[in-house]
C-alpha positions as CSV (number, residue, x, y, z in Angstrom):
1,M,16.8,-7.9,-24.0
2,T,19.2,-10.7,-24.8
3,T,23.1,-10.9,-24.8
4,G,25.6,-13.2,-26.4
5,G,24.7,-13.1,-30.0
6,D,22.4,-11.5,-32.6
7,K,20.0,-14.5,-32.8
8,S,18.0,-15.4,-29.7
9,F,18.2,-19.0,-28.6
10,I,14.6,-18.9,-27.3
11,S,11.7,-16.6,-27.6
12,V,9.0,-16.1,-24.8
13,H,5.3,-15.6,-24.9
14,P,3.9,-13.4,-23.6
15,D,6.5,-10.7,-23.1
16,D,5.4,-9.9,-19.6
17,L,4.2,-11.9,-16.8
18,K,0.6,-10.8,-16.2
19,F,-1.3,-11.8,-13.1
20,I,-4.9,-11.2,-12.2
21,F,-4.5,-9.6,-8.7
22,E,-7.0,-10.5,-6.0
23,L,-6.4,-10.5,-2.2
24,E,-5.8,-13.8,-0.4
25,K,-5.9,-15.6,-3.7
26,Q,-3.1,-17.2,-5.9
27,S,-2.9,-16.2,-9.5
28,F,-1.2,-18.0,-12.3
29,C,0.8,-17.1,-15.6
30,D,2.1,-19.5,-18.2
31,L,5.2,-18.7,-20.2
32,K,5.7,-20.5,-23.5
33,V,9.4,-20.9,-24.2
34,V,10.3,-21.7,-27.9
35,N,13.6,-23.1,-29.0
36,N,14.7,-21.2,-32.1
37,T,17.8,-23.4,-32.9
38,E,18.7,-26.8,-34.1
39,H,20.4,-27.4,-30.7
40,H,19.4,-28.5,-27.3
41,V,18.9,-25.3,-25.3
42,A,18.8,-25.2,-21.4
43,F,17.0,-22.5,-19.5
44,K,16.9,-21.1,-16.0
45,V,14.4,-18.7,-14.4
46,K,15.4,-16.3,-11.7
47,T,13.4,-13.6,-9.9
48,T,14.0,-10.6,-7.7
49,S,11.2,-11.8,-5.2
50,P,11.6,-15.6,-4.9
51,K,9.2,-15.8,-1.8
52,K,6.4,-14.3,-3.7
53,Y,6.5,-16.6,-6.8
54,F,6.4,-20.4,-7.4
55,V,8.2,-21.3,-10.8
56,R,7.9,-24.9,-12.1
57,P,10.2,-25.8,-13.6
58,N,12.6,-23.1,-13.0
59,T,15.3,-25.1,-14.9
60,G,14.9,-27.2,-18.0
61,V,16.1,-28.4,-21.5
62,I,14.3,-27.7,-24.7
63,Q,14.5,-30.0,-27.7
64,P,15.5,-28.4,-31.1
65,W,12.7,-26.4,-32.6
66,D,10.4,-27.5,-29.7
67,S,8.7,-25.5,-27.0
68,F,8.1,-25.7,-23.4
69,V,5.6,-24.3,-20.9
70,I,6.8,-22.6,-17.6
71,K,4.1,-22.2,-15.0
72,V,4.6,-19.3,-12.5
73,T,2.4,-18.7,-9.4
74,L,1.9,-15.6,-7.6
75,Q,1.4,-16.5,-4.0
76,A,-1.6,-15.0,-2.1
77,Q,-1.1,-11.5,-1.1
78,R,-2.5,-9.8,2.0
79,E,-2.4,-6.1,0.8
80,Y,-2.6,-4.2,-2.5
81,P,0.6,-2.8,-3.9
82,L,0.8,0.9,-4.4
83,D,-1.2,2.0,-7.3
84,M,-1.2,-1.6,-8.5
85,Q,2.3,-1.3,-9.7
86,C,4.7,-4.1,-9.5
87,K,8.5,-3.7,-9.4
88,D,9.3,-7.4,-9.4
89,K,11.5,-8.7,-12.4
90,F,12.1,-12.1,-13.8
91,L,15.3,-13.1,-15.7
92,L,15.4,-16.1,-18.2
93,Q,18.8,-17.4,-18.9
94,S,19.4,-19.8,-21.8
95,T,22.6,-21.5,-23.4
96,I,23.2,-24.3,-25.9
97,V,24.1,-27.7,-24.4
98,L,25.3,-30.9,-25.8
99,P,22.9,-33.8,-26.6
100,P,21.6,-36.0,-25.0
101,A,20.7,-33.4,-22.6
102,N,18.8,-34.1,-19.4
103,V,18.0,-31.5,-16.8
104,D,19.1,-33.7,-14.0
105,E,22.6,-34.2,-15.7
106,L,23.3,-30.4,-16.3
107,P,26.7,-29.5,-14.8
108,P,26.7,-26.9,-11.9
109,D,28.3,-24.3,-14.1
110,T,25.9,-24.6,-17.0
111,F,24.9,-21.0,-16.4
112,N,28.2,-19.6,-15.3
113,K,29.2,-16.7,-17.4
114,D,32.7,-17.0,-16.7
115,S,33.0,-20.5,-18.4
116,D,35.2,-20.2,-21.5
117,G,33.5,-20.2,-24.8
118,K,30.1,-20.4,-23.4
119,V,27.3,-18.0,-24.4
120,I,24.7,-17.2,-21.9
121,Q,21.7,-15.1,-23.2
122,E,19.5,-13.3,-20.8
123,M,15.9,-12.1,-21.1
124,K,14.3,-9.7,-18.5
125,L,10.6,-10.0,-18.1
126,R,8.6,-7.6,-16.0
127,V,5.4,-8.3,-13.9
128,V,2.1,-6.7,-14.4
129,Y,-0.8,-6.9,-12.2
130,M,-4.3,-7.0,-13.7
131,P,-7.1,-5.8,-11.4
132,T,-10.5,-7.6,-11.4
133,S,-13.6,-5.7,-11.0
134,T,-13.7,-6.7,-7.3
135,T,-10.0,-5.7,-6.9
136,Q,-10.8,-2.3,-8.4
137,G,-13.8,-1.8,-6.1
138,N,-11.8,-2.8,-3.1
139,L,-8.9,-0.6,-4.0
140,E,-11.2,2.4,-4.3
141,D,-12.8,1.6,-0.8
142,E,-9.3,1.4,0.7
143,V,-8.4,4.8,-0.8
144,L,-11.6,6.4,0.4
145,L,-11.0,4.9,3.9
146,K,-7.5,6.2,4.1
147,G,-8.7,9.6,3.0
148,S,-11.5,9.8,5.6
149,E,-8.9,8.8,8.3
150,K,-6.7,11.8,7.3
151,I,-9.4,14.4,6.7
152,P,-12.1,14.9,9.5
153,D,-15.7,15.3,8.5
154,A,-16.7,19.0,8.3
155,N,-20.0,18.6,9.8
156,S,-18.4,16.7,12.9
157,A,-16.0,19.7,13.4
158,V,-18.9,22.1,13.4
159,Q,-20.9,20.1,15.7
160,L,-18.1,19.8,18.1
161,L,-17.5,23.6,18.2
162,E,-21.3,24.0,18.8
163,D,-21.2,21.6,21.8
164,E,-18.2,23.4,23.3
165,R,-19.9,26.7,22.7
166,D,-23.2,25.4,24.6
167,A,-21.1,23.9,27.5
168,A,-19.4,27.5,27.9
169,V,-22.8,29.2,27.9
170,R,-24.1,26.8,30.6
171,Q,-20.9,27.3,32.7
172,T,-21.3,31.1,32.3
173,Q,-25.0,31.0,33.5
174,L,-23.9,28.9,36.6
175,L,-21.2,31.4,37.5
176,Q,-23.7,34.3,37.0
177,Q,-26.1,32.5,39.4
178,E,-23.2,32.2,42.0
179,L,-22.4,35.8,41.5
180,D,-26.0,36.7,42.2
181,L,-26.2,34.6,45.3
182,L,-22.9,36.1,46.5
183,R,-24.4,39.7,46.1
184,R,-27.6,38.8,48.1
185,R,-25.4,37.3,51.0
186,R,-23.4,40.5,51.0
187,Y,-26.4,42.5,52.4
188,R,-27.3,39.6,54.9
189,K,-24.0,39.5,56.9
190,T,-20.5,40.6,56.9
191,D,-18.0,38.3,55.5
192,P,-14.3,39.0,55.8
193,G,-13.5,36.8,52.9
194,F,-16.3,38.1,50.8
195,S,-14.4,40.9,49.0
196,L,-11.7,38.5,47.8
197,M,-14.1,35.8,46.8
198,F,-16.4,38.3,45.0
199,A,-13.3,39.6,43.0
200,F,-12.3,36.1,42.1
201,V,-15.8,35.0,40.9
202,V,-16.1,38.3,38.9
203,G,-12.8,37.7,37.2
204,L,-13.6,34.1,36.3
205,V,-16.9,35.2,34.9
206,G,-15.1,37.7,32.6
207,I,-12.7,35.0,31.4
208,M,-15.5,32.7,30.5
209,I,-17.5,35.4,28.7
210,G,-14.3,36.3,26.6
211,F,-13.8,32.6,25.8
212,L,-17.4,32.3,24.7
213,L,-17.1,35.4,22.4
214,N,-13.8,34.2,20.8
215,L,-15.4,30.6,20.3
216,S,-18.5,32.1,18.6
217,L,-16.3,34.2,16.4
218,S,-14.1,31.4,15.3
219,S,-17.0,28.8,14.7
220,P,-17.3,28.2,11.0
221,S,-20.5,29.1,9.3
222,T,-23.0,26.2,8.9
223,E,-24.8,27.9,6.1
């Protein structure tokens, strides 16, 4: 998109900045800027994420009907963007300057829109990440890993329930043995605290048996 006149001072190839994305590696994109006029045209490049990109040169002057190549570097990234989508944008400003024009001699207000009579054209460029085969494979592995962290394995859940059930069975058997031992002691001697202990153990056995039955009924079928 351009502003400030029907004819664009410059044209850019390609229309988007396309980077081959791979973790921990830099990626590069060349922008060819063409001067469509018989005048000297100054340009300036801006981005919404200046820490992620290295632009050289970010300011320059193109001779009449000439072209210029801007090299843009995507710095090495440590993680994949969501769905490999990028929201970063670039803005390419251009304006006609008087000859002889040198980038080091451009006045500070060259790209100031408030300057009287100056026309500043702007072109917005979006960023596109291109996955490699390695990038695609790593991205799928990452998605699967995140999914496995969120959803527990069904076989592991069944095994856990079976282990808990077996432990409850063993505990019930031990309590039953204690109960039989107390019954035998009942006939050997008189124990003042036996009635209370006997009632307690019987109640505990009943609780464990009820828990075991509920656990067995709630266990998922392994068929």
